[in-house]
C-alpha positions as CSV (number, residue, x, y, z in Angstrom):
1,M,-15.1,-26.5,10.0
2,I,-17.8,-28.9,8.9
3,K,-18.0,-29.6,5.2
4,F,-21.4,-30.5,3.7
5,K,-19.7,-32.9,1.2
6,Q,-19.4,-35.2,4.2
7,F,-23.1,-36.0,4.0
8,H,-23.4,-38.4,1.0
9,S,-27.1,-38.9,1.6
10,M,-28.0,-35.2,1.1
11,P,-30.4,-34.9,-1.9
12,Q,-28.9,-33.5,-5.0
13,H,-31.2,-30.4,-5.1
14,T,-30.4,-29.6,-1.5
15,A,-26.7,-29.9,-2.1
16,S,-27.0,-27.6,-5.2
17,L,-28.7,-24.9,-3.1
18,F,-25.8,-25.1,-0.6
19,A,-23.4,-24.7,-3.4
20,S,-25.4,-22.0,-5.3
21,N,-23.4,-19.3,-7.1
22,Q,-25.6,-16.7,-5.6
23,T,-24.1,-14.9,-2.6
24,G,-24.8,-12.2,-0.1
25,K,-28.2,-10.5,-0.3
26,E,-29.4,-12.6,-3.2
27,W,-28.6,-15.8,-1.4
28,M,-30.4,-14.6,1.8
29,E,-33.5,-13.6,-0.1
30,S,-33.9,-16.4,-2.7
31,I,-32.0,-19.4,-1.5
32,L,-32.3,-19.4,2.3
33,P,-36.1,-19.8,2.5
34,S,-36.3,-22.8,0.1
35,L,-33.1,-24.4,1.5
36,W,-34.5,-24.1,5.0
37,A,-37.7,-25.9,4.0
38,E,-35.8,-28.7,2.3
39,L,-33.5,-29.2,5.3
40,C,-36.5,-29.4,7.7
41,T,-38.3,-31.8,5.4
42,E,-35.2,-34.0,4.8
43,F,-34.6,-34.5,8.6
44,G,-38.2,-35.0,9.5
45,L,-38.5,-31.9,11.6
46,S,-41.9,-30.8,12.8
47,C,-41.3,-27.1,12.3
48,G,-38.5,-24.5,12.4
49,V,-37.7,-20.8,12.0
50,V,-34.7,-18.6,11.1
51,V,-34.5,-15.3,12.8
52,I,-31.8,-12.8,11.6
53,K,-30.6,-9.4,12.6
54,A,-31.2,-6.6,10.0
55,D,-27.8,-5.3,8.9
56,D,-26.4,-2.4,10.9
57,E,-29.5,-2.0,13.1
58,D,-30.9,-3.2,16.3
59,S,-33.8,-5.3,15.2
60,F,-34.5,-8.9,14.1
61,Y,-36.8,-10.3,11.5
62,E,-38.1,-13.8,10.5
63,S,-36.1,-14.8,7.4
64,A,-37.5,-18.3,6.8
65,S,-40.0,-20.6,8.5
66,F,-41.3,-24.1,8.0
67,G,-44.3,-26.1,9.4
68,Y,-46.2,-23.5,11.2
69,G,-49.1,-23.1,8.7
70,E,-51.0,-19.9,8.2
71,D,-51.4,-19.3,11.9
72,G,-47.7,-19.0,12.5
73,F,-46.1,-19.0,15.9
74,Y,-44.2,-16.5,18.1
75,Y,-41.6,-17.7,20.6
76,T,-42.3,-15.4,23.5
77,F,-39.7,-17.1,25.7
78,L,-37.0,-15.9,23.3
79,N,-37.9,-12.2,23.5
80,R,-34.8,-10.0,23.6
81,G,-33.4,-9.6,27.1
82,S,-34.9,-12.8,28.5
83,A,-32.6,-15.3,30.2
84,E,-33.2,-17.8,27.4
85,W,-32.2,-15.2,24.8
86,D,-29.0,-14.3,26.6
87,K,-28.1,-17.9,27.0
88,L,-28.7,-18.7,23.3
89,M,-26.8,-15.6,22.1
90,S,-23.7,-16.5,24.1
91,S,-23.6,-20.3,23.6
92,R,-21.2,-22.0,21.2
93,E,-23.2,-25.2,21.4
94,P,-26.8,-25.9,20.4
95,V,-29.3,-24.9,23.2
96,F,-32.2,-27.3,23.9
97,F,-35.7,-26.3,25.1
98,S,-38.0,-29.0,26.6
99,G,-41.6,-29.0,25.5
100,K,-42.6,-29.7,29.1
101,E,-40.9,-26.5,30.3
102,F,-41.4,-24.1,27.4
103,P,-44.5,-23.2,25.3
104,L,-43.5,-24.7,21.9
105,F,-45.6,-25.0,18.8
106,G,-45.8,-28.8,18.8
107,K,-47.7,-30.5,21.7
108,T,-45.2,-33.3,22.0
109,T,-42.0,-31.8,20.6
110,N,-38.8,-30.5,22.0
111,A,-36.8,-27.6,20.5
112,M,-33.2,-27.1,19.5
113,S,-31.7,-23.7,18.7
114,I,-28.3,-22.7,17.2
115,R,-27.1,-19.1,17.2
116,V,-26.0,-17.5,13.9
117,V,-22.7,-15.6,14.1
118,A,-20.9,-13.2,11.8
119,E,-18.6,-11.0,13.7
120,E,-21.1,-11.1,16.5
121,S,-24.4,-13.0,17.2
122,I,-26.8,-12.0,14.5
123,G,-29.7,-14.4,15.1
124,F,-30.6,-18.0,15.5
125,L,-32.3,-20.9,13.9
126,L,-34.8,-23.1,15.9
127,V,-36.3,-26.5,15.1
128,E,-38.8,-28.7,16.8
129,S,-39.0,-32.5,16.6
130,E,-40.4,-35.4,18.6
131,E,-37.1,-37.3,18.5
132,F,-33.8,-36.1,19.7
133,P,-31.9,-34.7,16.6
134,S,-29.2,-37.0,15.3
135,F,-25.6,-36.0,15.0
136,Q,-26.0,-35.5,11.3
137,T,-29.0,-33.2,11.8
138,V,-27.1,-31.1,14.4
139,A,-24.0,-31.0,12.3
140,L,-25.8,-29.9,9.1
141,L,-27.9,-27.3,10.9
142,S,-24.7,-26.0,12.4
143,L,-23.2,-25.8,8.9
144,F,-26.3,-24.0,7.8
145,A,-26.0,-21.4,10.6
146,E,-22.4,-20.9,9.6
147,K,-23.4,-20.4,6.0
148,I,-26.0,-17.8,7.0
149,G,-23.5,-15.8,9.0
150,K,-21.0,-15.9,6.1
151,E,-23.5,-14.6,3.5
152,W,-25.0,-12.1,5.9
153,G,-21.6,-10.4,6.3
154,K,-21.0,-9.9,2.6
155,K,-21.2,-6.5,1.1
156,F,-24.1,-5.3,-1.0
157,P,-23.7,-4.4,-4.7
158,T,-21.7,-1.3,-5.5
159,F,-24.4,0.4,-7.6
160,L,-26.4,1.1,-4.5
161,K,-25.8,4.4,-2.7
162,K,-25.0,4.2,1.0
163,L,-25.8,7.6,2.6
164,N,-23.6,9.4,5.1
165,T,-25.5,10.3,8.3
166,E,-22.9,12.9,9.2
167,T,-23.8,15.2,6.3
168,H,-25.8,18.4,6.9
169,S,-29.5,18.0,7.8
170,S,-32.3,18.2,5.3
171,H,-33.5,21.5,6.7
172,H,-29.9,22.9,6.4
173,H,-30.0,22.3,2.7
174,F,-33.5,23.7,2.5
175,R,-32.5,26.9,4.3
176,E,-29.9,27.5,1.7
177,E,-32.7,27.9,-0.9
178,I,-34.6,30.6,1.1
179,P,-33.6,33.9,-0.5
180,N,-34.4,36.4,2.2
181,L,-33.6,34.3,5.3
182,A,-30.3,35.9,6.0
183,S,-31.8,39.5,6.2
184,A,-34.7,38.3,8.3
185,I,-32.3,36.8,10.9
186,E,-30.2,40.0,10.8
187,N,-33.3,42.0,11.6
188,F,-34.6,39.6,14.2
189,N,-32.7,40.9,17.2
190,S,-34.0,44.5,16.6
191,K,-37.5,43.8,15.5
192,R,-38.1,40.7,17.7
193,L,-40.5,39.5,15.0
194,V,-40.4,37.1,12.0
195,S,-43.4,36.2,9.8
196,I,-42.9,32.9,7.9
197,F,-45.0,32.1,4.9
198,G,-45.0,29.0,2.8
199,P,-47.1,26.1,1.3
200,P,-48.3,23.2,3.5
201,G,-45.6,21.1,5.0
202,S,-42.8,23.4,4.0
203,G,-41.2,23.5,7.4
204,K,-42.5,26.9,8.8
205,K,-42.6,25.7,12.4
206,T,-39.2,24.0,12.0
207,L,-37.7,27.2,10.7
208,A,-39.2,29.2,13.6
209,K,-37.7,26.8,16.1
210,W,-34.3,26.9,14.4
211,I,-34.2,30.7,14.4
212,H,-35.2,30.7,18.1
213,N,-32.6,28.1,19.0
214,T,-29.8,29.9,17.2
215,Q,-30.6,33.4,18.4
216,L,-32.2,32.7,21.9
217,P,-30.7,29.2,22.8
218,E,-31.5,29.4,26.5
219,A,-34.9,31.0,26.3
220,P,-38.3,29.3,26.4
221,I,-40.5,28.8,23.3
222,L,-44.2,28.2,23.1
223,V,-46.0,27.1,20.0
224,V,-49.7,28.0,19.8
225,E,-51.6,25.9,17.2
226,S,-55.1,27.3,17.9
227,V,-56.6,30.3,19.7
228,P,-59.9,30.8,21.6
229,E,-62.7,32.1,19.4
230,H,-64.2,34.1,22.3
231,F,-62.4,37.5,22.3
232,G,-62.3,37.8,26.0
233,K,-60.7,34.4,26.5
234,F,-58.2,35.1,23.7
235,E,-57.2,38.4,25.4
236,K,-56.6,36.6,28.7
237,A,-54.8,33.7,27.0
238,I,-52.4,35.8,25.1
239,M,-51.4,37.7,28.2
240,E,-50.7,34.4,30.0
241,W,-48.7,33.1,27.0
242,G,-46.7,36.3,27.1
243,K,-45.8,35.8,30.7
244,E,-44.8,32.2,30.1
245,T,-42.4,33.2,27.3
246,E,-41.1,36.5,28.6
247,S,-37.6,36.9,27.0
248,G,-38.3,33.8,24.9
249,S,-40.4,33.2,21.8
250,L,-44.2,32.9,21.2
251,V,-45.1,31.2,17.9
252,F,-48.5,31.4,16.4
253,S,-49.2,28.9,13.6
254,N,-52.2,29.2,11.2
255,V,-52.5,33.0,11.6
256,H,-54.4,33.0,8.3
257,S,-57.4,31.6,10.2
258,F,-57.6,34.5,12.6
259,S,-60.9,36.5,12.5
260,L,-60.8,40.3,12.3
261,G,-61.4,40.5,16.0
262,Q,-58.5,38.1,16.8
263,Q,-56.2,40.0,14.4
264,Q,-57.1,43.2,16.3
265,I,-56.4,41.6,19.7
266,L,-53.0,40.3,18.6
267,A,-52.1,43.7,17.0
268,D,-53.0,45.6,20.1
269,W,-51.2,43.3,22.4
270,W,-48.0,43.4,20.3
271,S,-48.0,47.2,20.2
272,K,-49.2,48.0,23.7
273,S,-48.1,45.2,26.0
274,E,-44.7,45.1,27.8
275,F,-43.9,41.7,26.3
276,G,-40.1,41.4,26.1
277,G,-39.9,38.3,24.0
278,S,-40.0,37.6,20.3
279,L,-43.0,36.8,18.0
280,F,-43.3,34.3,15.1
281,L,-46.3,34.3,12.9
282,L,-46.8,31.4,10.5
283,G,-49.2,31.2,7.6
284,P,-49.6,30.3,3.9
285,T,-48.1,32.1,1.0
286,E,-51.5,33.7,0.2
287,F,-54.2,34.8,2.6
288,G,-57.8,34.3,1.6
289,E,-59.2,36.1,4.6
290,E,-59.6,39.9,5.0
291,L,-56.7,41.5,6.9
292,L,-56.8,44.5,9.1
293,P,-54.2,47.1,8.1
294,E,-52.4,47.0,11.4
295,F,-52.3,43.2,11.4
296,Q,-51.1,43.2,7.8
297,Q,-48.3,45.7,8.8
298,I,-47.1,43.3,11.4
299,L,-47.0,40.4,8.9
300,R,-45.0,42.4,6.5
301,N,-42.6,43.8,9.1
302,N,-39.9,41.1,8.8
303,S,-41.1,38.3,6.6
304,V,-39.7,35.1,5.1
305,F,-41.1,33.1,2.1
306,L,-40.4,29.4,1.9
307,P,-40.4,27.7,-1.6
308,A,-42.3,24.4,-2.4
309,L,-40.0,21.4,-2.8
310,S,-41.1,21.1,-6.4
311,F,-39.6,24.5,-7.2
312,L,-36.1,23.6,-5.9
313,P,-33.3,22.8,-8.3
314,K,-32.8,19.1,-8.7
315,P,-29.3,19.0,-7.1
316,S,-30.7,20.8,-4.0
317,L,-33.7,18.4,-3.8
318,R,-31.4,15.4,-4.2
319,R,-29.3,16.6,-1.2
320,I,-32.5,17.0,0.8
321,I,-33.7,13.5,-0.1
322,Q,-30.4,12.0,0.8
323,S,-30.1,13.8,4.1
324,T,-33.7,13.1,5.0
325,F,-33.2,9.4,4.3
326,A,-30.1,9.4,6.5
327,E,-31.8,11.2,9.3
328,L,-34.8,8.9,9.4
329,C,-32.6,5.7,9.1
330,L,-30.7,6.9,12.2
331,Q,-34.0,7.8,14.0
332,Q,-35.3,4.3,13.3
333,N,-32.0,2.6,14.2
334,R,-31.6,1.3,10.6
335,S,-28.5,3.3,9.7
336,G,-27.2,0.5,7.5
337,L,-30.0,0.8,4.9
338,L,-29.3,1.8,1.3
339,L,-31.5,3.8,-1.0
340,S,-31.6,2.4,-4.6
341,E,-30.9,4.7,-7.5
342,A,-34.3,4.0,-8.9
343,A,-36.0,4.9,-5.6
344,E,-34.0,8.2,-5.4
345,K,-35.0,9.0,-9.0
346,I,-38.7,8.5,-8.4
347,L,-38.5,10.6,-5.2
348,L,-36.9,13.3,-7.2
349,S,-39.6,13.3,-9.8
350,N,-42.6,13.0,-7.4
351,V,-44.7,16.1,-6.7
352,Y,-45.3,16.6,-2.9
353,S,-48.4,18.5,-2.1
354,E,-47.5,18.3,1.5
355,N,-43.8,19.1,0.8
356,F,-41.6,17.9,3.7
357,V,-44.5,16.1,5.3
358,G,-45.1,14.1,2.2
359,L,-41.4,13.5,1.4
360,R,-40.6,12.3,5.0
361,N,-43.7,10.1,5.2
362,A,-42.8,8.4,1.9
363,I,-39.2,7.8,3.0
364,L,-40.2,6.7,6.5
365,S,-42.7,4.2,5.0
366,G,-40.0,2.7,3.0
367,I,-37.6,2.4,5.9
368,L,-40.3,0.8,8.2
369,T,-41.5,-1.7,5.6
370,C,-38.3,-2.7,3.8
371,R,-37.4,-6.3,4.7
372,T,-34.0,-6.2,2.9
373,Q,-31.2,-3.6,3.2
374,I,-32.3,-1.8,0.1
375,V,-35.2,0.7,0.1
376,D,-36.6,0.4,-3.4
377,I,-39.6,1.9,-5.3
378,P,-42.3,-0.5,-4.0
379,D,-41.3,0.2,-0.4
380,L,-42.0,3.9,-0.7
381,N,-45.8,3.7,-1.2
382,L,-45.9,7.0,-3.1
383,N,-49.5,6.4,-4.4
384,R,-50.9,5.9,-0.9
385,N,-53.2,8.6,0.4
386,R,-51.9,11.2,2.9
387,M,-51.0,9.3,6.0
388,D,-49.1,10.6,9.1
389,I,-46.3,8.2,9.9
390,E,-43.8,10.4,11.6
391,I,-44.5,11.1,15.3
392,P,-45.2,14.9,15.8
393,D,-42.8,17.1,17.7
394,T,-43.1,17.3,21.5
395,E,-44.6,20.8,21.2
396,D,-47.5,19.5,19.1
397,L,-50.4,18.8,21.4
398,D,-52.5,16.9,18.8
399,L,-52.9,13.7,20.8
400,R,-55.0,11.8,18.3
401,R,-52.4,12.5,15.5
402,G,-49.5,11.4,17.7
403,I,-51.2,8.1,18.7
404,E,-52.1,7.3,15.1
405,A,-48.6,7.9,13.9
406,L,-47.1,5.7,16.6
407,E,-49.6,2.9,15.9
408,R,-48.8,3.1,12.2
409,Q,-45.1,2.8,12.9
410,K,-45.5,-0.2,15.2
411,I,-47.8,-2.0,12.8
412,L,-45.5,-1.3,9.8
413,L,-42.6,-2.6,11.8
414,A,-44.5,-5.8,12.6
415,M,-45.4,-6.2,9.0
416,R,-41.8,-6.2,8.1
417,I,-40.6,-8.5,10.8
418,F,-43.4,-11.1,10.2
419,S,-43.7,-10.7,6.4
420,G,-47.3,-9.5,6.8
421,N,-48.5,-12.6,8.7
422,Q,-51.4,-11.0,10.7
423,I,-51.6,-13.7,13.4
424,R,-47.9,-13.3,14.2
425,M,-48.2,-9.6,14.0
426,A,-51.1,-9.5,16.4
427,K,-49.3,-11.8,18.9
428,A,-46.3,-9.6,18.9
429,L,-48.3,-6.4,19.2
430,G,-50.3,-7.8,22.1
431,I,-53.8,-7.5,20.4
432,S,-56.2,-9.8,18.7
433,R,-56.2,-10.4,15.0
434,G,-59.6,-8.8,14.7
435,S,-58.3,-5.7,16.5
436,L,-55.2,-5.6,14.3
437,Q,-57.4,-5.7,11.1
438,Y,-59.6,-3.0,12.4
439,K,-56.7,-0.8,13.3
440,M,-55.0,-1.4,9.9
441,K,-58.3,-0.4,8.1
442,Q,-58.7,2.6,10.3
443,L,-55.1,3.7,9.8
444,G,-55.2,3.2,6.0
445,L,-52.8,0.2,6.0
446,M,-55.0,-2.2,4.2
């Protein structure tokens, strides 16, 4: 092992940073960037970057950089899966890249890269210079890479809560709070009908799919978000939908928006057709529109009422927050993230007008933007206007909403990886900086 004390010419301040009392996460966040800049300056390097793997996830981010200016730089030849990437991630020795062969930042420079290892390869550092690096430079940068691997592998403070991804799902905990759910499921097989009422974003569609999957696991399901206004077209459409889901389930969301004529058509079809499947009708807790008696009778036949998240007991809401966080971390391949106690507390006290939609978007925003392993209050963006970040279910045919949610996720991911540097973000996303700024404004990200 190389000892930095061997290098008597090392400036005192640089040596003190190497020997700092800070360790682990604190060293990675506060010491590494400034120490990297001092090392690059001390050895007369043109520029350099440190790229590190986020803990317990399959993504990398730029931890420190030097000499690139505001424009930044993105090393496309070191994209994951490339031959150069594989060579670097398996090499025990520094890997050199010629400026004549590879598109480097400097016009007359060559690059040297050293992988960073903990128990496995977790990243690399890369520097450019016009002169071939001296033994002292190579040795000290190797020591620096070794130091990064050591600090990266240290555990985080014990006051943070690591969540178990094997606990029950968030909707499992929520279903425990629905008072009449058990009786509705018991009556489902005989009545073939469930009406689900609740405030916006309370999981009506999710509950309908869960009931269908538990009671009719092999049968088809069709979710209808809107119906034709023309009565003749609606009559024809509902017969076609019934044929598609025969022995399965037909789900109508937003039934509160049905006109009297549409209510009559649905009521007649349900009572007179030979449809052998099941019917789910989803709507708000209170209907502002006039209801036909026969349609109202269908709605009341076997109904379930979902509570708002703000009405749940604190222990129940805490379990939902914890399981939602674990689910979304797993979904985004960031299962090693931690939720700070302060962030959990603010999530508990927040009022969610969109219920699950608001809660999941707040947590997902924190997961996507968090550059450390700790999701804290600033990451959650609770004061931001309603913004769809989570990609809709496959049954949701709203193409515009799905595209916007995917674009937000990718831009937020780029913001985390490149610390908000728009030029680097644009290069990685494959669009111009102007297009990126336009999209960020359009999507409410700036």
